[in-house]
Each structure stands twice: as C-alpha cells, then as structure tokens.
C-alpha positions as CSV (number, residue, x, y, z in Angstrom):
1,M,-4.3,-18.3,17.8
2,A,-7.5,-17.3,19.8
3,A,-9.6,-16.9,16.7
4,E,-8.7,-20.5,15.5
5,R,-9.5,-21.9,19.0
6,L,-12.9,-20.2,18.9
7,R,-13.7,-21.4,15.5
8,A,-12.7,-24.9,16.5
9,A,-15.1,-24.7,19.3
10,G,-17.9,-23.8,16.8
11,A,-18.0,-20.0,17.3
12,R,-18.9,-17.9,14.2
13,V,-16.0,-15.4,14.3
14,L,-16.5,-12.3,12.2
15,D,-13.2,-11.2,10.6
16,L,-13.0,-7.5,10.2
17,T,-9.3,-7.6,9.1
18,L,-9.8,-8.9,5.6
19,S,-7.2,-7.7,3.1
20,N,-7.4,-10.2,0.3
21,P,-9.8,-8.7,-2.3
22,T,-10.3,-12.1,-4.0
23,R,-12.1,-13.3,-0.8
24,A,-14.2,-10.2,-0.4
25,G,-17.1,-11.3,-2.5
26,L,-16.4,-8.8,-5.2
27,A,-17.9,-9.3,-8.7
28,Y,-15.0,-10.0,-11.0
29,P,-15.4,-10.4,-14.8
30,E,-14.2,-14.0,-14.5
31,A,-14.5,-15.0,-18.1
32,E,-12.6,-12.0,-19.3
33,I,-9.8,-12.5,-16.8
34,L,-9.3,-16.1,-17.8
35,A,-9.7,-15.4,-21.5
36,A,-6.9,-12.9,-21.4
37,L,-4.5,-15.6,-20.2
38,G,-5.1,-17.6,-23.4
39,D,-3.1,-15.3,-25.8
40,A,-1.2,-17.5,-28.2
41,R,1.8,-15.3,-28.0
42,S,2.4,-16.7,-24.5
43,L,3.6,-20.0,-26.2
44,R,6.8,-18.2,-27.3
45,Y,9.6,-17.2,-24.9
46,E,10.7,-13.7,-25.7
47,P,12.5,-12.4,-22.6
48,T,13.0,-8.7,-22.0
49,A,14.7,-7.3,-18.9
50,K,12.3,-4.4,-18.5
51,G,9.3,-6.5,-19.3
52,L,7.1,-6.6,-22.4
53,L,6.9,-3.2,-24.0
54,E,3.2,-3.5,-24.7
55,A,2.6,-4.3,-21.0
56,R,4.6,-1.2,-19.9
57,E,2.7,0.9,-22.4
58,A,-0.6,-0.3,-20.9
59,V,0.6,0.5,-17.4
60,A,1.7,4.0,-18.5
61,A,-1.7,4.5,-20.2
62,W,-3.4,3.5,-17.0
63,H,-1.5,6.2,-15.0
64,A,-2.3,8.7,-17.7
65,R,-6.0,8.1,-17.3
66,Q,-5.5,8.8,-13.6
67,G,-3.8,12.1,-14.4
68,A,-0.1,11.1,-13.8
69,V,2.6,10.8,-16.4
70,A,4.6,7.6,-16.5
71,H,7.1,6.7,-19.3
72,P,7.2,3.1,-20.5
73,E,11.0,3.4,-21.2
74,Q,11.5,4.4,-17.6
75,M,9.6,1.5,-16.2
76,L,10.5,-2.1,-15.2
77,L,8.0,-4.9,-14.6
78,A,8.4,-7.2,-11.6
79,A,6.4,-10.1,-10.1
80,S,5.3,-7.8,-7.3
81,T,6.2,-4.6,-5.4
82,S,7.9,-6.7,-2.9
83,E,10.3,-8.0,-5.5
84,A,10.8,-4.4,-6.8
85,Y,11.8,-3.4,-3.3
86,G,14.4,-6.1,-3.4
87,W,15.8,-4.9,-6.7
88,L,16.0,-1.3,-5.3
89,F,17.8,-2.4,-2.2
90,K,20.3,-4.2,-4.4
91,L,20.7,-1.2,-6.6
92,L,21.1,1.5,-3.9
93,C,22.7,-0.3,-0.9
94,E,25.7,-2.2,0.1
95,P,25.4,-4.7,3.0
96,G,25.0,-2.8,6.3
97,D,23.5,0.3,4.6
98,A,20.2,1.6,5.7
99,V,16.8,2.8,4.3
100,M,14.6,5.1,6.2
101,A,11.1,3.6,6.7
102,P,7.9,5.3,8.0
103,R,6.4,4.6,11.3
104,P,3.5,3.7,11.5
105,S,3.2,1.6,8.4
106,Y,2.5,-1.9,7.1
107,P,5.1,-4.4,8.6
108,L,6.9,-5.3,5.4
109,F,10.0,-3.2,4.9
110,E,12.2,-4.7,7.7
111,C,11.8,-8.2,6.4
112,L,12.5,-7.3,2.8
113,A,15.5,-5.2,3.6
114,T,17.0,-7.8,6.0
115,L,16.8,-10.4,3.1
116,D,19.2,-8.1,1.2
117,G,21.5,-7.4,4.1
118,V,20.1,-3.9,4.5
119,R,19.0,-2.2,7.7
120,T,15.7,-0.2,8.2
121,V,15.7,2.9,10.4
122,Q,12.4,4.3,11.2
123,Y,11.3,7.9,11.1
124,P,8.0,9.1,12.6
125,L,4.9,10.2,10.8
126,L,3.4,12.8,13.1
127,E,-0.2,12.5,14.2
128,E,-0.5,16.3,14.7
129,L,0.3,16.6,10.9
130,R,-2.4,14.0,10.1
131,W,0.3,11.4,9.9
132,G,2.4,13.5,7.6
133,V,6.2,13.7,7.2
134,D,8.1,16.5,9.1
135,V,11.5,17.0,7.4
136,A,13.1,18.1,10.6
137,E,12.0,14.9,12.3
138,L,13.3,12.9,9.3
139,E,16.6,14.7,9.6
140,R,16.8,14.0,13.3
141,H,16.4,10.2,12.7
142,L,18.5,10.1,9.6
143,D,21.1,7.3,9.7
144,E,24.6,8.1,8.4
145,R,24.5,5.1,6.1
146,A,21.0,5.8,4.8
147,R,20.7,5.5,1.0
148,A,16.9,6.0,0.5
149,V,13.7,7.2,2.2
150,I,10.6,5.0,1.8
151,L,7.2,6.7,1.6
152,V,3.8,5.0,1.3
153,N,1.3,7.2,-0.5
154,P,-1.4,6.9,0.9
155,N,0.0,5.4,4.0
156,N,-1.3,2.1,5.2
157,P,-3.1,2.1,7.6
158,T,-3.5,5.8,8.3
159,G,-4.9,6.5,4.8
160,T,-3.1,9.9,4.4
161,Y,-1.6,11.2,1.2
162,V,1.6,13.1,0.4
163,K,0.7,16.8,-0.3
164,R,2.5,19.1,-2.8
165,G,4.3,21.2,-0.3
166,E,5.5,18.2,1.6
167,W,6.6,16.5,-1.6
168,L,8.7,19.5,-2.7
169,K,10.4,19.5,0.7
170,L,11.1,15.8,0.6
171,Q,12.6,16.1,-2.9
172,E,14.9,19.0,-1.7
173,F,15.8,17.1,1.4
174,A,16.7,14.0,-0.6
175,A,18.6,15.8,-3.4
176,M,20.7,17.7,-0.9
177,R,21.8,14.5,0.8
178,G,22.2,12.2,-2.1
179,L,19.3,10.1,-1.0
180,A,16.8,8.3,-3.3
181,L,13.0,8.3,-2.7
182,I,11.1,5.0,-2.9
183,V,7.3,5.7,-3.0
184,D,4.8,2.9,-2.7
185,E,1.5,4.0,-4.4
186,V,-0.4,0.7,-4.5
187,F,-3.4,2.4,-2.8
188,F,-3.2,5.7,-4.7
189,D,-6.3,5.2,-6.7
190,Y,-8.5,4.7,-3.6
191,A,-9.0,8.2,-2.5
192,W,-12.2,9.0,-0.6
193,G,-12.6,12.5,-2.1
194,E,-11.1,15.2,-4.1
195,D,-8.1,17.2,-2.8
196,G,-6.0,19.4,-5.1
197,R,-3.1,19.2,-2.6
198,R,-2.6,15.6,-3.2
199,V,0.3,14.5,-5.3
200,S,1.6,11.3,-6.9
201,S,5.4,10.7,-6.9
202,L,5.1,10.3,-10.7
203,E,4.7,14.1,-10.8
204,G,7.6,16.5,-10.6
205,P,9.7,18.1,-9.6
206,H,12.1,15.1,-9.4
207,L,15.2,16.8,-7.9
208,A,16.2,13.4,-6.4
209,L,16.3,9.9,-7.8
210,T,12.7,8.8,-7.4
211,F,11.2,5.3,-7.7
212,T,7.4,4.9,-7.8
213,L,6.1,1.4,-7.1
214,S,2.6,0.0,-7.8
215,G,1.0,-3.2,-9.2
216,L,-2.1,-5.1,-10.1
217,S,-2.4,-6.5,-6.5
218,K,-4.3,-3.4,-5.3
219,I,-5.0,-1.4,-8.6
220,A,-6.9,-4.3,-10.2
221,A,-7.5,-6.3,-7.0
222,L,-5.6,-9.2,-8.5
223,P,-2.8,-10.2,-6.1
224,Q,-2.6,-13.7,-7.5
225,M,-1.6,-12.5,-11.0
226,K,1.8,-11.2,-9.7
227,L,2.5,-8.1,-11.7
228,G,4.2,-5.0,-10.2
229,W,6.2,-2.2,-11.6
230,V,8.8,0.4,-10.7
231,H,9.0,3.7,-12.5
232,V,12.3,5.7,-12.4
233,A,12.5,9.5,-12.4
234,G,15.0,12.1,-11.4
235,P,18.0,14.1,-12.8
236,E,18.9,12.7,-16.2
237,E,22.3,11.3,-15.4
238,L,21.2,9.6,-12.2
239,R,18.1,8.2,-13.9
240,R,19.9,6.8,-16.8
241,E,22.5,5.1,-14.6
242,A,19.8,3.7,-12.3
243,L,17.8,2.4,-15.2
244,E,20.8,0.6,-16.8
245,R,21.7,-1.1,-13.5
246,L,18.1,-2.0,-12.7
247,E,17.8,-3.5,-16.1
248,W,20.8,-5.7,-15.4
249,I,19.3,-6.8,-12.0
250,A,15.9,-7.5,-13.6
251,D,17.6,-9.5,-16.4
252,S,19.0,-11.8,-13.8
253,Y,15.4,-12.7,-12.6
254,L,13.1,-12.2,-15.6
255,P,10.2,-12.9,-13.1
256,V,7.0,-12.1,-14.9
257,S,5.3,-14.9,-16.8
258,A,4.4,-14.4,-20.5
259,P,0.6,-15.0,-20.0
260,V,0.5,-12.2,-17.4
261,L,2.5,-9.8,-19.5
262,H,0.2,-10.4,-22.5
263,A,-3.0,-10.2,-20.4
264,A,-2.0,-7.0,-18.5
265,E,-3.5,-4.5,-21.1
266,R,-6.9,-6.3,-21.1
267,W,-7.0,-6.6,-17.3
268,L,-6.4,-2.9,-17.0
269,E,-9.3,-2.1,-19.3
270,W,-11.8,-3.4,-16.8
271,T,-10.0,-2.3,-13.7
272,P,-12.2,0.8,-13.3
273,A,-15.2,-1.5,-12.7
274,V,-13.6,-3.4,-9.9
275,Q,-12.2,-0.2,-8.4
276,E,-15.7,1.3,-8.4
277,A,-17.0,-1.8,-6.6
278,I,-14.3,-1.5,-4.0
279,Q,-14.9,2.2,-3.5
280,E,-18.6,1.5,-3.1
281,R,-17.9,-1.2,-0.5
282,V,-15.5,1.1,1.4
283,W,-18.0,4.0,1.3
284,R,-20.8,1.9,2.6
285,N,-18.7,0.4,5.4
286,R,-17.5,3.9,6.4
287,Q,-21.1,4.9,6.7
288,V,-21.9,2.0,9.0
289,L,-18.8,2.9,11.1
290,G,-20.0,6.4,11.4
291,E,-23.5,5.3,12.4
292,V,-22.2,3.0,15.2
293,V,-19.3,5.0,16.5
294,Q,-21.1,8.3,17.1
295,E,-20.2,11.7,18.5
296,G,-20.2,11.4,22.3
297,S,-18.7,8.0,22.3
298,A,-15.4,7.4,24.2
299,W,-14.3,5.9,20.9
300,R,-13.3,7.9,17.8
301,V,-13.0,7.2,14.1
302,M,-9.6,8.6,13.1
303,P,-9.7,10.9,10.1
304,A,-8.3,9.5,6.9
305,E,-8.3,10.3,3.1
306,G,-8.2,6.9,1.3
307,G,-7.3,3.2,1.3
308,W,-9.1,0.1,2.6
309,M,-8.6,0.6,6.3
310,A,-10.1,2.5,9.2
311,L,-8.6,3.3,12.5
312,L,-10.4,3.5,15.8
313,D,-9.0,5.5,18.7
314,A,-9.9,3.4,21.8
315,P,-10.2,4.6,25.5
316,R,-6.8,4.0,27.1
317,I,-8.3,2.1,30.1
318,H,-7.1,-1.0,28.2
319,S,-4.2,-1.6,25.8
320,E,-5.1,-2.1,22.2
321,E,-4.1,-5.8,22.5
322,E,-6.6,-6.1,25.5
323,W,-9.3,-4.4,23.4
324,A,-8.7,-6.7,20.5
325,L,-8.8,-9.8,22.8
326,E,-12.0,-8.6,24.4
327,F,-13.6,-8.1,21.0
328,L,-12.6,-11.6,20.0
329,E,-13.3,-13.5,23.2
330,Q,-16.6,-11.8,24.2
331,Y,-18.1,-10.9,20.9
332,Q,-16.2,-13.1,18.4
333,V,-15.1,-10.2,16.3
334,L,-11.6,-10.1,15.0
335,V,-9.9,-6.6,14.6
336,Q,-6.2,-5.7,14.3
337,P,-4.4,-4.0,17.2
338,G,-2.4,-1.0,16.3
339,Y,1.0,-2.4,17.4
340,F,0.8,-4.6,14.2
341,F,1.5,-1.3,12.3
342,D,4.0,0.0,14.9
343,F,2.1,3.0,16.2
344,Q,4.0,4.9,18.8
345,R,1.0,5.3,21.2
346,E,-1.9,3.4,22.6
347,A,-4.6,2.5,21.9
348,L,-5.6,2.1,18.3
349,V,-7.4,-0.7,16.5
350,A,-7.8,-1.2,12.8
351,V,-10.7,-2.6,10.8
352,S,-10.8,-3.4,7.1
353,L,-13.3,-1.6,5.0
354,L,-13.0,-4.2,2.4
355,T,-14.9,-6.6,4.6
356,G,-18.2,-7.8,3.1
357,E,-21.0,-5.3,4.0
358,E,-23.2,-7.8,5.9
359,E,-20.3,-9.2,7.9
360,F,-19.0,-5.6,8.6
361,R,-22.4,-4.4,9.8
362,E,-23.0,-7.5,12.0
363,G,-19.5,-7.3,13.5
364,L,-20.0,-3.6,14.4
365,G,-23.5,-4.4,15.7
366,R,-22.1,-6.9,18.1
367,L,-19.8,-4.2,19.3
368,S,-22.3,-1.4,19.5
369,R,-22.7,-1.6,23.3
370,I,-19.0,-0.8,23.7
371,F,-19.2,2.1,21.2
372,R,-22.4,3.6,22.7
373,P,-22.1,7.3,23.5
374,V,-21.3,8.1,27.1
C-alpha cells in the first residue's frame, strides 16, 4: 500500500479515513467502563437465547430516551450487527435467494450474504433525491428471488436519513411483495440537526416484517465490547413466527459474553457523554472543511444530515482514485476514493469527521492549494 511505503520512508502521513473511535483520542470514562465488567454475576453461566433480559431492557430504555419505542421481548442480542445480519439471512433466505442492498453504501453486505449462500442485488440511491430511495427504481431492480430489502439509516457514507413519506412507501412496497425490511441504524443518533421528517425504523407503521439493527459499536463508540441487537416488528403473526425462529438460531450461538451483558446498562448510562464528544468533534471538523473548501472552488462539500463522514465532489479532470493518490503521494494525506462505497459516478472522495481535530485541520491545510477558489 502506498501509505505504508511512505511511512516506511519516514513520511508523516495524515490519515483522514479514521473510523475506529477508540483510536480517535476521545475521552472515555475508563474506570467506569472497566468497573462495569467486574459484576460478580458474570461468574455464573445463565444462557438465554435472546440475551439477558436486563440488558435488553437497558437497550429499550436507551431507544426510549431517543424518542423511539423498542420492546425488550421483541429484541435479540448478538455479538455485533454483522452477526445479526447473518442470523437474518439464515432466517429469511434459502441458498441462492437474494437480498436487495443499497448503492452506494459501506462494502459489507455482499461479504456477509455470501457467507450464508445468499446473493446481494443492488438498487440505487438517487443523488437527485439526496441519496434517497425511489420505489420505482427499487421495483425495476428487484430480483425474483429477493427476500428482503436492506436500508442504512442514515446511509454511510452519504449521511442521509429515511423520511416519513419514504418509509411509508417502503413499508407498502415490502408488504405487497412479501419482503422483509432490514434497517441498519448504527449511526442514527448522530444527526447534525433537527428534522421532523426523519424517522427511525422502530416507528410504525410496520406493515411488513421489519428488523432494526444497532449496537454499542457506534452508539457508545465501543466496537471492542461486541454487543449488537436486532429488534423485530411487523404484523403479529409474522413477527411471532420470526421471533420464534430467530430465538432458535440465536440459541445455537449464544454469542454475547456474560460480562458484556451485565455491563451494558451501566455503559449506556454514560453513552450521552461520549456521543456529545463525538458530535462536537464532527461539528468542528465540518467547520474546518467549510473554511477550506469555500464557495467558488472547483470542489464541493456534498450535503449530508448526519454520521461521521463527509463527501467531497472533485473536479472530473481526474478519477477519484487519481485524486486520492495525488493527495497521498504529493501531500501525504490519506482519503478514501468513492469507489470503496460503490458510487455510480466519478469523482467523489470521503474524509472521516471522526479524525482528531489537529490532524484534520493540518491535513486540509496541506490540501488547501487544491481546494482554493478558482
């Protein structure tokens, strides 16, 4: 890799692609995190297929504080959202069946589906709709063996949320075709402003079988603690059958360790503090980005609503890969070319707003000549 070669030669490469919050210089309450793992109840093995009730109640209480209703009895705990995807593919699909996955998005679904013998078929998020879902386009791309539609709310990396009108159309679309909706909301708490149109998939109507995924990885910025969850909603008969079968699948894995289950409630109590720190970091880095990439530049900061990422629309005199290589080789600044997220057009590059503020400012400072207004 070019970045590793430059580092080996002694160059100070500034990484503007950081996605690991534990390496972002955030102030964690370290003593409290570790103390929560010392619960004496963890010395007993008390397996439950859905996961410890107290932990599920703590997760439901967290969502309630955010204004969404989640029911502990309709929730299962997993080691991660990635594991929850695997459970859902096993639940919904036979080998060779398909799930519809958004494009652009984070490159994860094809790998996870393939591991379960399931195909992914992409449907486009339309730039003219601020990367929203157009049901007619979804219909046009629908595979005859599709069993579910995956949404990411907000999408990563475009940072756009599902809106109420869009959500109702998707529910109707899925219900009429016997499809499930799988909605990944790991970044849902990181909105950049208020918008009454925004909707969580935990909210109704649930005309179709609906699975909402989230976890501590992003909510509490604790990816190493390995706790995710899936909430099941939908018409009563479908929901009850799905929960029974999911419980059987989960019982075959029992993946979450007892210390994590017993610590979850305490970790969620201080989660608002770490989220506030991340939001402050993201806001400050967005401010810097706006100062450097000004109106009149051939570059443009793409509009977004939330998340940890920012997209830059580059002049198409080069491909996004060529721009990323120029940034790295000439300025020792690492950014992510848009093809990583499978954008349908050139030339987009992504930067992480989670990056430490000093490194982010210095990195953009190195690139300021390129971004200078024409």
